[in-house]
ROFI-732000 format. One record per residue: residue in three letters; chain; z, y, x of N, C-alpha, C in turn. Coordinates in steps of 0.001 Angstrom, whole numbers, plus 524288, in hexadecimal, padded with zeros to 5 digits. Layout:
N
  code  unit   n.up  n.north  n.east  ca.up  ca.north  ca.east   c.up  c.north  c.east
   Ala     A      Z        Y       X      Z         Y        X      Z        Y       X
...
***
This chain:
114
  code  unit   n.up  n.north  n.east  ca.up  ca.north  ca.east   c.up  c.north  c.east
   Met     A  7C0C7    CF0DC   CC746  7BEEB     CF609    CC5F7  7C1A7    CFA43   CC940
   Lys     A  7C6D1    CF98C   CCA09  7C9AE     CFD50    CCD31  7C7AC    CFD5F   CD2CF
   Lys     A  7C657    CF8D1   CD4F2  7C449     CF883    CDA47  7BF1E    CFB6B   CDA9E
   Leu     A  7BBDB    CFACF   CD6B6  7B6D0     CFD87    CD6AE  7B7A0    D036E   CD67B
   Asp     A  7BB53    D053E   CD33E  7BC87     D0AD5    CD2FE  7BE8F    D0CD5   CD83F
   Ala     A  7C1E9    D09C2   CDAC6  7C40A     D0B39    CDFDC  7BFAF    D0B79   CE3EE
   Asp     A  7BC29    D0798   CE3CE  7B7C7     D0784    CE77A  7B42F    D0C31   CE693
   Leu     A  7B330    D0D77   CE1B7  7AFE5     D11FB    CE075  7B278    D170B   CE23E
   Ser     A  7B781    D1778   CE183  7BA53     D1C21    CE345  7BA28    D1C9C   CE932
   Ala     A  7BAF5    D1840   CEBE4  7BAC0     D1841    CF198  7B543    D19BC   CF378
   Ala     A  7B14A    D17A9   CF0E7  7ABE3     D18E7    CF258  7AAC3    D1EB1   CF171
   Ala     A  7ACEB    D20DD   CED40  7AC21     D266D    CEC25  7AEA9    D29CF   CF05B
   Val     A  7B33F    D2846   CF22D  7B5F3     D2B27    CF64B  7B2C5    D2AED   CFB60
   Val     A  7B0ED    D2636   CFCBB  7ADBE     D258C    D0172  7A8C3    D28C3   D00F3
   Asn     A  7A653    D28AE   CFC62  7A18B     D2BA8    CFB84  7A284    D3188   CFC2C
   Ala     A  7A6E8    D3368   CFA29  7A838     D38F2    CFAA8  7A8FE    D3A64   D006B
   Arg     A  7ABA4    D370D   D035D  7AC7C     D380F    D08F6  7A74B    D3823   D0BE6
   Leu     A  7A3FE    D343B   D0AB5  79EEB     D33F2    D0D54  79B90    D38B4   D0C02
   Ser     A  79BDB    D3A59   D072B  798E4     D3EF2    D0583  79ABB    D43D1   D086F
   Ala     A  79FD5    D4464   D090A  7A1FC     D48DC    D0BE7  7A05F    D48AC   D11A2
   Glu     A  7A098    D4407   D13FA  79EFD     D4375    D196F  7992B    D4491   D1A17
   Leu     A  79603    D42DB   D165A  79065     D43DC    D1689  78F49    D49B8   D163B
   Thr     A  79227    D4C79   D12FA  79191     D5221    D1290  792D7    D54C4   D17C2
   Ile     A  7970A    D5313   D1A3E  79894     D5539    D1F4F  7945C    D5425   D2361
   Leu     A  7926A    D4F5C   D2388  78E55     D4E01    D2752  78955    D5115   D2654
   Asn     A  787E3    D51C5   D216C  7833E     D54DC    D202A  783E8    D5A84   D21F2
   Asp     A  78892    D5CA9   D2146  789A3     D61FC    D2319  7892A    D6259   D290A
   Glu     A  78B39    D5E79   D2BC9  78AE3     D5E66    D3181  78538    D5E03   D334E
   Val     A  78222    D5ABC   D30B0  77C98     D5A33    D320C  779C7    D5F5D   D3113
   Ser     A  77AE8    D61DE   D2CB7  77871     D66E9    D2B80  779CC    D6B03   D2F99
   Lys     A  77EC0    D6B34   D312D  78069     D6EF3    D3535  77DB9    D6DC6   D3A65
   Ala     A  77D54    D68C5   D3BC5  77AC7     D674A    D40A9  774FD    D68B4   D408D
   Glu     A  77271    D67D0   D3C21  76CE9     D6933    D3BA2  76C2B    D6F1B   D3BF2
   Glu     A  76F90    D720B   D396F  76F44     D77C3    D399B  7701D    D79C0   D3F31
   Phe     A  773DD    D7763   D41FD  774D5     D78E0    D4762  77003    D77C8   D4ABE
   Glu     A  76DAC    D732B   D4A2F  7690D     D71C9    D4D3A  76481    D7573   D4C0E
   Lys     A  76409    D76FF   D4727  75FEE     D7AB3    D45A9  760D4    D7FF5   D4850
   Glu     A  765B1    D81C9   D4850  766F9     D86C0    D4AD7  7664D    D864D   D50C4
   Lys     A  767FD    D81F7   D530B  7678B     D811C    D58AE  761CC    D811D   D5A60
   Ala     A  75E5A    D7F1D   D5714  758C0     D7ED5    D585A  7564A    D843F   D58D9
   Arg     A  758F3    D884A   D56FF  756FC     D8DA7    D5773  75798    D8FD2   D5CF9
   Tyr     A  75A66    D8CFB   D6055  75BA9     D8ED5    D658F  7592A    D8B60   D69BC
   Glu     A  7584E    D8DB6   D6E56  7562F     D8AD6    D72C2  759A4    D8BD7   D7782
   Leu     A  75A0C    D87E3   D7ADC  75D34     D885B    D7F91  75A38    D8B78   D83A5
   Val     A  75CC2    D8F6D   D85C8  75A5F     D92AB    D89D7  75E18    D9301   D8E79
   Glu     A  75BE1    D9443   D9300  75EFC     D94D7    D97C1  75F14    D9A93   D994D
   Thr     A  763AE    D9C8E   D9A78  7641E     DA1FC    D9C39  7628B    DA24F   DA1F2
   Ser     A  7619C    DA70A   DA3C4  76024     DA7BC    DA940  764A0    DA63C   DACEC
   Glu     A  76950    DA5C6   DAAD0  76DE4     DA43F    DADEA  76EFB    D9E61   DAD9A
   Gly     A  76B96    D9B79   DAAD7  76C23     D95CC    DAAA0  76F7E    D93B5   DA634
   Asp     A  77126    D9710   DA295  77410     D953E    D9E09  77033    D93BF   D99BE
   Phe     A  771C6    D9034   D9668  76E89     D8E9A    D9205  770F7    D9070   D8CED
   Val     A  76DC8    D92AF   D8999  76F7C     D9489    D8475  76B2F    D9348   D808F
   Phe     A  76C75    D93B8   D7BA1  76882     D9313    D7791  766D2    D9873   D75A4
   Arg     A  761B1    D991E   D7517  75F65     D9DF8    D7322  75C71    D9CAC   D6E22
   Ile     A  75CBE    DA038   D6A5A  759C6     D9F55    D659B  753F9    D9F5F   D66F6
   Lys     A  7510F    D9BBC   D64BC  74B6A     D9B95    D659C  74906    DA061   D630B
   Ser     A  74555    DA2E2   D65BB  74306     DA7A0    D637F  7406B    DA684   D5E44
   Ser     A  73E62    DA1CF   D5D89  73BE3     DA079    D588F  73FDE    D9FCC   D5428
   Met     A  744DB    D9F3C   D5583  748F7     D9E5D    D51A5  74C68    DA325   D50CA
   Ala     A  74B83    DA73F   D53BD  74EF9     DABC8    D5392  74E7C    DAEE5   D4E85
   Asp     A  749EB    DAEAB   D4BEB  748FB     DB1C9    D473E  74A44    DB77B   D486D
   Glu     A  74E00    DB9AC   D45AF  74F76     DBF21    D468B  75432    DBFAB   D4A1C
   Gln     A  7561F    DBB4B   D4C21  75A9D     DBB74    D4FA6  758E2    DBD0D   D551E
   Pro     A  75C41    DBFAF   D57FA  75AF2     DC0C2    D5D75  75B43    DBBAB   D6098
   Ile     A  7588C    DBB89   D64F8  7590C     DB704    D6871  75EB8    DB6E5   D6A46
   His     A  76126    DB260   D69BB  766A4     DB1E1    D6B30  7679D    DAC83   D6D9A
   Tyr     A  76C48    DABEB   D6FAA  76DC3     DA732    D727C  772B7    DA4F3   D7010
   Ile     A  77327    D9FB9   D7065  777E3     D9D2B    D6E7B  77A1D    D99B2   D72C4
   Cys     A  77F0C    D9897   D723C  7820A     D95AB    D7620  7809D    D8FDA   D75FE
   Pro     A  77ED8    D8DB8   D7A59  77D88     D882B    D7A75  78253    D84A2   D7A28
   Val     A  786BD    D8689   D7C11  78B89     D8367    D7BE7  78D41    D82B0   D7638
   Cys     A  78D8E    D86FD   D735C  78F25     D86B5    D6DD9  78B39    D8388   D6AAB
   Leu     A  7863B    D8440   D6BD5  7822E     D817B    D68E7  782A4    D7B99   D69B2
   Asn     A  78345    D79EB   D6E7D  78354     D744D    D6F99  7889C    D71C0   D6EB3
   Gln     A  78CD4    D7470   D6FDC  79206     D721C    D6F43  7940D    D728E   D69B3
   Asp     A  793BA    D7744   D678D  79644     D7859    D6291  79286    D78A6   D5DF6
   Lys     A  78D61    D7830   D5F1B  78968     D78AD    D5AFD  789F1    D7DE9   D582E
   Thr     A  78AB2    D8208   D5B6C  78B74     D874C    D5968  78759    D8AEB   D5BBA
   Ile     A  78504    D8E22   D5861  7817A     D922E    D5A37  784E1    D96E3   D5B8B
   Ser     A  7855D    D9801   D6090  788C1     D9C36    D624B  785A0    D9FE3   D65CC
   Phe     A  7851D    DA4B9   D642D  78214     DA893    D671D  784BD    DA9ED   D6C3D
   Ile     A  78184    DAB2D   D701C  7838A     DAD2A    D7508  78162    DB2A7   D75BD
   Gly     A  7849F    DB61B   D77CF  78305     DBB89    D784C  784CC    DBDF4   D7D60
   Gly     A  78245    DC224   D7EB3  7835A     DC4ED    D8381  77E34    DC64C   D861E
   Arg     A  77E7A    DC879   D8AB5  779A1     DC9E3    D8D80  77829    DC599   D9154
   His     A  779FF    DC605   D961E  7788D     DC23C    D9A22  77C4E    DBD9F   D9A3D
   Arg     A  780B4    DBE59   D97C1  784A6     DBA37    D9761  78604    DB9C6   D91A0
   Lys     A  7842E    DB591   D8F19  784FA     DB500    D897A  78997    DB15E   D886C
   Ile     A  78CAD    DB2D9   D847E  79169     DAFF9    D832F  790FC    DADED   D7D98
   Cys     A  79297    DA91A   D7CDC  7928E     DA694    D77B7  7965E    DA95D   D7411
   Gln     A  794A9    DAA42   D6F4D  7980A     DACDF    D6B81  79C56    DA947   D6970
   Thr     A  79B9E    DA42E   D69DF  79F87     DA07E    D67EF  7A38A    D9F24   D6C18
   Asn     A  7A1AC    D9E30   D70D8  7A52F     D9CB0    D7517  7A3DE    DA008   D79DE
   Arg     A  7A733    DA3B4   D7B12  7A628     DA77F    D7F3C  7A627    DA4F9   D84AC
   Lys     A  7A78B    D9FFE   D8505  7A734     D9D34    D89FF  7A19A    D9B7D   D8B22
   His     A  79E46    D9B8B   D8723  798C4     D9A1D    D87DB  795C4    D9F05   D896F
   Val     A  79496    D9F63   D8E7B  7920C     DA400    D90B4  78CE7    DA254   D933D
   Phe     A  788D0    DA580   D926A  783A3     DA443    D946A  7816F    DA8FC   D9744
   Asn     A  77F85    DA81F   D9BF5  77D59     DAC47    D9F32  77773    DAC73   D9E79
   Phe     A  77581    DB104   D9CF8  76FF7     DB1AE    D9BE6  76D06    DB453   DA055
   Gly     A  76FA7    DB71D   DA3B9  76CDD     DBA10    DA7B2  769E3    DBE7D   DA517
   Lys     A  765B5    DC041   DA799  762D7     DC4B4    DA577  75DC6    DC32A   DA2CD
   Ser     A  75C08    DBE48   DA34C  7572C     DBCB5    DA0C1  7585B    DB92B   D9C1E
   Ala     A  754B0    DB910   D9879  75564     DB60D    D93B3  75556    DB030   D94E2
   Pro     A  7584C    DAD1E   D91F0  7583E     DA773    D92A5  752D1    DA538   D917E
   Val     A  751AA    DA0DD   D9400  74C9B     D9E5A    D9340  74D62    D98BA   D915C
   Leu     A  74965    D96C4   D8EAB  7497D     D914E    D8D08  7499B    D8DD6   D91D8
   Thr     A  74C8E    D89B1   D918C  74CA4     D860C    D95E1  74872    D81F2   D94ED
   Pro     A  74544    D80E6   D98D6  74123     D7CF9    D9815  7437F    D778F   D9775
   Lys     A  740F9    D7477   D9427  742C5     D6F10    D9371  740A6    D6BCD   D97E6
   Val     A  7442C    D68EF   D9A63  742A4     D65A6    D9EC5  74139    D604B   D9CA7
   Arg     A  73CA0    D5E6C   D9E12  73AE5     D593E    D9C66  73B53    D558F   DA112
   His     A  73D8B    D5117   DA014  73E29     D4D39    DA449  739C9    D4953   DA41C
***
């Protein structure tokens, strides 16, 4: 009987650990899904100076102004980080991320099919 009680206690401890790990994994999946949903609001565009940035899709802007986000932060850190400035835009999160826009608006880059 004591062995059965010990086994039940051990199983309860393992179950509690697994439950906690499952909660953590579910939170990570939810965050990843939310990030992908937010990322889908943006499209990759090329500036007239040859830099690539993400611009909010006009269909997704709602009441927001058209704006740009840092591709480095988005892809490396999974962070939506605005870039600002006129012809030379700087990332608000990492000032080393600089993008040259020139005087014309960025354009969508055509998808190359092989």
